[in-house]
C-alpha positions as CSV (number, residue, x, y, z in Angstrom):
1,X,84.2,133.9,178.6
2,X,84.4,135.4,182.0
3,X,83.3,139.0,182.3
4,X,86.2,141.5,182.7
5,X,86.5,143.5,185.9
6,X,86.5,147.2,185.5
7,X,89.9,148.8,186.0
8,X,92.0,145.7,185.2
9,X,94.2,145.9,182.0
10,X,96.4,143.3,180.4
11,X,100.1,144.2,180.8
12,X,101.7,145.7,177.6
13,X,104.6,144.1,175.8
14,X,107.8,144.5,177.7
15,X,106.1,145.4,181.0
16,X,105.8,143.2,183.9
17,X,102.5,142.5,185.5
18,X,103.5,144.2,188.7
19,X,102.3,147.8,189.0
20,X,105.0,150.1,187.5
21,X,104.5,153.8,186.8
22,X,105.1,155.1,183.3
23,X,108.2,157.0,184.6
24,X,110.0,153.8,185.5
25,X,109.1,151.9,182.3
26,X,112.0,152.1,179.7
27,X,110.4,149.9,177.0
28,X,111.3,146.6,175.5
29,X,114.9,145.5,175.6
30,X,116.8,146.9,172.7
31,X,119.9,144.7,172.1
32,X,121.5,147.1,169.7
33,X,121.5,149.9,172.2
34,X,122.9,147.9,175.1
35,X,126.7,148.0,175.8
36,X,128.8,145.1,174.8
37,X,131.5,144.5,177.3
38,X,133.3,141.9,175.2
39,X,134.1,144.4,172.4
40,X,137.2,146.5,172.6
41,X,136.3,150.1,171.4
42,X,140.0,150.8,170.5
43,X,140.4,147.8,168.2
44,X,141.3,148.6,164.6
45,X,141.2,145.9,161.9
46,X,144.4,145.4,159.8
47,X,144.0,146.0,156.1
48,X,144.2,142.5,154.5
49,X,143.8,143.2,150.8
50,X,146.1,145.0,148.5
51,X,145.2,146.2,145.0
52,X,147.3,145.3,141.9
53,X,149.1,148.6,141.9
54,X,150.3,148.2,145.4
55,X,151.6,144.6,144.7
56,X,153.5,145.7,141.6
57,X,155.2,148.6,143.4
58,X,156.3,146.2,146.2
59,X,157.6,143.7,143.6
60,X,159.6,146.5,141.9
61,X,161.4,147.3,145.1
62,X,162.4,143.7,145.9
63,X,165.0,141.7,144.0
64,X,163.7,138.3,143.0
65,X,165.6,135.6,141.2
66,X,164.6,135.0,137.6
67,X,162.9,131.7,138.2
68,X,160.6,133.1,140.9
69,X,157.2,133.9,139.4
70,X,155.8,137.3,140.1
71,X,152.9,139.3,138.6
72,X,155.3,141.0,136.1
73,X,157.0,137.9,134.7
74,X,154.3,135.2,134.7
75,X,154.6,133.5,131.3
76,X,153.5,130.1,130.3
77,X,153.4,127.9,127.2
78,X,150.2,127.5,125.2
79,X,147.8,124.8,126.4
80,X,148.1,121.4,124.8
81,X,144.4,120.8,125.3
82,X,142.1,121.6,122.3
83,X,140.2,124.9,122.5
84,X,136.6,124.4,123.8
85,X,133.8,125.0,121.3
86,X,130.6,126.6,122.4
87,X,127.1,126.6,120.9
88,X,126.4,129.7,118.9
89,X,122.8,129.9,120.0
90,X,122.8,128.9,123.8
91,X,126.4,129.3,124.8
92,X,126.6,125.7,126.2
93,X,129.4,123.4,125.2
94,X,128.9,122.5,121.5
95,X,129.4,118.9,120.5
96,X,128.1,119.2,116.9
97,X,128.6,121.5,113.9
98,X,125.9,122.1,111.2
99,X,127.6,121.2,107.9
100,X,125.3,123.5,105.9
101,X,125.6,126.7,107.9
102,X,128.8,126.1,110.0
103,X,127.0,127.0,113.2
104,X,127.9,125.0,116.3
105,X,125.1,123.6,118.3
106,X,124.5,121.7,121.6
107,X,121.7,119.2,120.9
108,X,118.9,118.2,118.5
109,X,116.5,121.0,119.6
110,X,119.0,123.7,118.7
111,X,119.7,122.0,115.4
112,X,116.0,122.1,114.5
113,X,116.0,125.8,115.5
114,X,119.1,126.4,113.2
115,X,117.2,124.8,110.3
116,X,114.5,127.5,110.6
117,X,117.0,130.4,110.5
118,X,117.4,132.5,107.4
119,X,120.7,133.4,105.8
120,X,121.0,136.9,107.4
121,X,120.4,135.4,110.9
122,X,123.0,132.7,110.3
123,X,125.5,135.4,109.1
124,X,124.8,137.4,112.3
125,X,125.5,134.4,114.5
126,X,128.7,133.6,112.6
127,X,129.8,137.3,112.8
128,X,129.4,137.2,116.6
129,X,131.9,134.4,116.7
130,X,134.2,136.2,114.2
131,X,133.7,133.4,111.7
132,X,132.7,135.4,108.7
133,X,131.7,132.7,106.1
134,X,129.8,133.7,103.0
135,X,126.9,131.3,102.5
136,X,125.6,130.6,99.0
C-alpha cells in the first residue's frame, strides 16, 4: 500500500473530487425534496367508491322496471347443488362421516384423531356445528 500524502482526503459521499467549500456543498441528491414538473399541483382525484348507503339512496330516487336487479330487490331461488360439508376438526372439505360419533372428517389421520376423543369433546364439536346429538 502506498503511503498517504499529508493533507489529501478522500472525497465524501455526494461531493465531487474538485475542491468545493462547505458553503457550496448542499449534500447528496434528495429525490423526495426535488420539484416534479410533471405533476399538476391543482389536480384533485375523483371519488370512485360509494358506500352501500349512498347506493341505496340513489336507487330510491330512480325509477327502475321490476325486472331490473338492484340492491333492494335481488332475490334468487335456492341452489340446486347440495350443501358442502366441512370437516369438524380441520375445516377442510369433508368426504367422510364417522358412523359412531357423527363427526365429519377429511382423511384417515383425522379419523384416527376422532377415535381418541372422549364423549364430551365429541359433543363440543357437534355443538359447534349445531348438530346436537346425544351419544350413548
